[in-house]
C-alpha positions, 0 to 999 in steps of 0.5 A: 504536471501532477499536483501532489499533497504531502500528508505527514506529521513529521516536519523533517519528512515533509521537508525531505519529500518536498525537496526531493519531489520538487526536483522533477519537472512533472511533479508540483508539490501544492502543499503539506498537511500535518494530520488527516483533518488538515489534509481534508481541508487542503484536499478541498482547497488545493485540489491535488491529483495525488496525495502521499500519506503517512500511517502514524499521525495524531487525531486519526491514523492514516489507514482510517483516513484512507478508508474514509477518503476512498469512500467519500472522495476517492483519489490516488494515494501513495502511502509513505510510512515506516510501518509499510515495509514490503509485504507487511500486514499494514502495507497489504491493508493499505492496498486493500483500502485503495492505496495505489502503492506503498513505500517505506519512509526514509530512514526505515527500510530505505535510505533517503537517496533510495526514496525519490526513485521509488516515490516518483515511480509510485506518484506517476503510476498513481496519477493515471490510476482509476480510483473512481467511485463505482469501481469495485474497491475490494477487487482492485485492492486484491489485485494490488495486493497480489501484485505487491506480493508477486515479486516475493513469491516469484523469488521463492518460486524461481530459486534454484534450491527451494528452502521454503514452506507454504501454508494457506488458510481458507478465505485467503483468496485466489492469489494465495492459492495460485502462489501456493501451487507455484511453490508446490510445483517448484518443490516446496513443502506446502500445507492447505487448510480445508473448509471443514477444519476452519472455524469461524469466530462466531463458531469458536465463541459459541 
């Protein structure tokens, strides 16, 4: 049985997630927290195996807490937030910081009945994820980010009629280059920036 701590400042969302997760025999909700500081204490006292984490919270935002958590006390985290719609910048940043999965909060991108299936899948995957210290968090984050974006790239690549254009900037990583190549091979118009035309922030400020 997977022990779960729910971290969210909304009493309504805490109640919804608690009620839905409690319907599954392999999930045990051990507690809730209204902000990262309460979460920190409950992680120590309740020893959850997975936590669900909101992004917008008082005192400290979820991404800042996630960064600190993965540095000092790495554990599986599923981000549940209205800010983490599929392939959003916030969602990708959460994956880079070490979140195992990100899903939209009830009432944002999905309706409440859609949430349990996605959340249960995410928690079950998180329960077996390896987030131990000593692993390369940047590499792991890039892998999760690529996997997160893959369905979107796949839907563009396999479309019978290509109505898309792709642009890649320097420094976007190998997954971006591979995705752009696949789009080009499928007939999409693509644009790539070379290293000489890219100016660093320091160069621009000089």
